[in-house]
C-alpha positions in Angstrom: 7.9 17.6 10.5 7.4 14.9 13.2 6.6 17.5 15.8 4.0 19.2 13.6 2.5 15.9 12.8 2.1 15.0 16.4 0.7 18.4 17.3 -1.9 18.2 14.6 -3.0 14.7 15.5 -3.1 15.7 19.1 -5.4 18.5 18.4 -7.7 16.2 16.4 -7.9 13.7 19.2 -8.4 16.4 21.8 -11.7 17.4 20.2 -13.1 14.1 21.4 -13.0 15.3 24.9 -15.0 18.4 24.0 -18.1 16.5 23.1 -20.4 17.1 20.1 -19.6 20.9 20.1 -15.8 20.3 20.0 -14.1 21.9 17.0 -11.0 20.5 15.3 -8.3 23.1 16.0 -6.0 22.6 13.0 -2.5 23.7 13.4 -2.1 27.3 12.3 1.1 26.7 10.3 -0.6 23.9 8.3 -3.7 26.1 7.6 -1.6 29.1 6.6 0.6 27.0 4.3 -2.5 25.6 2.5 -4.1 29.0 2.1 -0.9 30.7 0.9 -0.1 28.0 -1.6 -3.5 28.2 -3.3 -4.4 31.9 -3.3 -2.3 32.5 -6.3 -4.0 33.3 -9.6 -3.1 30.0 -11.2 -4.3 27.6 -8.5 -3.6 24.4 -10.5 0.2 24.8 -10.4 1.2 23.9 -6.8 4.7 24.1 -5.5 6.4 20.8 -6.4 8.1 20.6 -3.0 4.8 20.9 -1.3 3.2 18.0 -3.3 6.2 15.7 -3.0 7.4 16.4 0.6 4.1 16.3 2.6 2.9 13.2 4.3 -0.2 14.9 5.9 -2.9 16.5 3.9 -5.7 18.5 5.6 -8.9 19.1 3.7 -10.7 21.7 5.8 -14.1 22.4 4.2 -14.2 25.6 6.3 -11.3 27.2 4.4 -12.0 29.6 1.6 -11.0 28.2 -1.8 -10.6 24.7 -0.5 -12.0 23.2 -3.7 -8.8 24.3 -5.5 -6.8 22.0 -3.2 -9.3 19.2 -3.6 -9.0 19.4 -7.4 -5.2 18.9 -7.3 -5.2 16.1 -4.7 -3.9 13.5 -7.2 -0.7 15.5 -7.6 0.4 14.7 -4.0 2.8 11.9 -4.0 3.6 10.9 -0.4 0.4 11.4 1.6 0.0 8.8 4.4 -2.4 10.8 6.6 -5.5 12.3 5.2 -7.7 14.6 7.4 -11.1 15.7 6.0 -12.9 18.0 8.4 -14.7 21.2 9.2 -12.7 23.2 11.7 -15.4 25.9 12.0 -19.0 25.9 10.7 -20.2 22.4 9.9 -21.1 21.9 6.3 -21.6 19.0 3.8 -18.8 17.6 1.7 -18.6 15.5 -1.3 -16.6 12.7 0.4 -16.9 10.4 -2.5 -15.1 12.9 -4.8 -12.5 13.7 -2.2 -11.6 10.1 -1.6 -11.5 9.3 -5.3 -8.9 12.1 -5.7 -6.9 10.3 -2.9 -7.1 6.9 -4.6 -3.4 6.8 -5.3 -2.4 7.5 -1.7 -1.0 4.7 0.5 -2.9 5.9 3.5 -2.0 4.7 7.0 -4.4 7.1 8.8 -7.7 8.6 7.7 -9.8 11.0 9.6 -13.3 12.1 8.5 -14.4 14.2 11.5 -16.4 17.1 12.8 -19.2 17.1 10.2 -22.0 16.5 12.6 -25.3 15.6 11.0 -23.8 16.0 7.5 -22.1 12.6 7.8 -24.3 9.7 8.7 -22.2 7.0 6.9 -19.1 6.6 4.8 -19.0 6.4 1.0 -18.0 3.2 -0.7 -14.8 4.8 -1.8 -13.4 4.4 1.7 -13.0 0.7 1.0 -10.1 1.4 -1.4 -7.8 2.1 1.6 -7.6 -1.5 3.0 -4.1 -1.0 4.5 -5.3 1.7 7.0 -4.0 1.4 10.5 -6.0 4.2 12.0 -9.5 5.4 11.2 -11.1 8.4 13.0 -14.8 9.1 12.2 -15.7 11.0 15.4 -18.0 14.1 15.8 -20.4 12.9 13.1 -23.8 11.3 13.2 -23.0 7.7 12.5 -25.4 5.1 14.0 -23.7 1.9 12.8 -20.3 0.9 11.7 -20.1 1.4 7.9 -19.9 -1.7 5.8 -17.4 0.1 3.6 -14.6 -0.7 6.2 -15.4 -4.4 6.6 -12.2 -5.5 4.9 -9.8 -3.3 6.9 -7.9 -6.2 8.3 -4.8 -4.1 9.2 -6.8 -1.7 11.3 -5.3 -1.0 14.7 -7.1 2.1 16.0 -10.7 3.0 15.4 -12.2 6.1 16.9 -16.0 6.5 16.6 -16.4 8.9 19.6 -19.2 11.5 19.6 -21.6 9.6 17.3 -25.0 8.2 18.1 -23.6 4.7 17.4 -25.9 2.0 18.7 -23.7 -1.1 18.3 -20.4 -2.2 17.0 -21.5 -5.7 16.0 -21.4 -7.7 13.8 -18.7 -5.7 11.9 -16.4 -5.4 14.9 -15.6 -9.1 14.5 -13.7 -8.3 11.3 -11.0 -6.3 13.0 -8.8 -8.9 14.6 -5.8 -6.6 15.0 -7.6 -3.8 16.7 -5.6 -2.3 19.6 -7.7 0.8 20.4 -11.4 1.4 20.1 -12.9 4.8 20.9 -16.5 4.8 22.0 -16.7 7.9 24.1 -20.1 9.6 24.0 -21.9 7.0 21.9 -25.1 5.0 22.5 -23.3 1.6 22.7 -24.6 0.0 25.9 -22.3 -0.8 28.8 -23.2 -4.5 28.4 -21.7 -4.4 24.9 -18.6 -2.5 26.0 -18.0 -5.2 28.6 -18.5 -7.9 26.0 -16.0 -6.2 23.7 -13.4 -6.1 26.5 -13.9 -9.8 27.2 -13.7 -10.8 23.6 -10.7 -8.6 22.8 -8.6 -8.3 26.0 -5.7 -6.9 24.1 -7.8 -4.0 22.7 -8.0 -0.8 24.8 -11.7 0.3 24.8 -12.2 4.0 25.5 -15.8 4.4 26.6 -15.6 7.1 29.4 
C-alpha cells in the first residue's frame, strides 16, 4: 500500500514538469480497482473492505461511471488523501458536491488538479479541511490564492504550479508552517519569489 501510494503521488507531481499539457497519469491498478468495483449492476453496495481499508481516493472525472463513486463517497471511512482530477480530456466538475461528500474525511492531502480553464478558484467547501498538510491545485487556471484556504494553519506543502497565478500575497502570510511552495510556470514575478525566500527562509520555493 505504501509503495502504491508513493507511485501515485509521484505521478501526480511529475505532471508539473510537463507544463500545461501534462496529464495526470493515475496508477493503472488504482484506476482498474475503481472501475471494477463500480461496474456492477448495484453500484451503491461497494465492497466493505474497499471502503474501510483505503486511505487514498481518486475521483477521476475522465472515468466512465465516476458519478457512482462520487455518490458513495461518504461510505469511505479512512481516506486521508483525496485526488480530484481529469487524467484525460479536461472537463468541468461539481467540486462543491464532491467536497461535501468528503466532509467526514480527516484529510492530510488534497489535490484538485488538471482541470485547466474549468477551475479558476476553489469552492468554499475546501475550508472544511483545516488540518490539511498538503494542498495541490496545479494545472488549473487560478490567478489568485483562494480565500477558502486562509485558515489552513497546518499547511506544510502548497503546489500552485502551472496556473496563471499573479501573486501569493497577502494570503501567503497566513501559512506560517509552510515548508514547500510550488510556483513553477506561474506569473508570480521574480521579485516576489525573492521576497518570499527572504521572508520564509525555511520554506523551499520551487519556481524554476
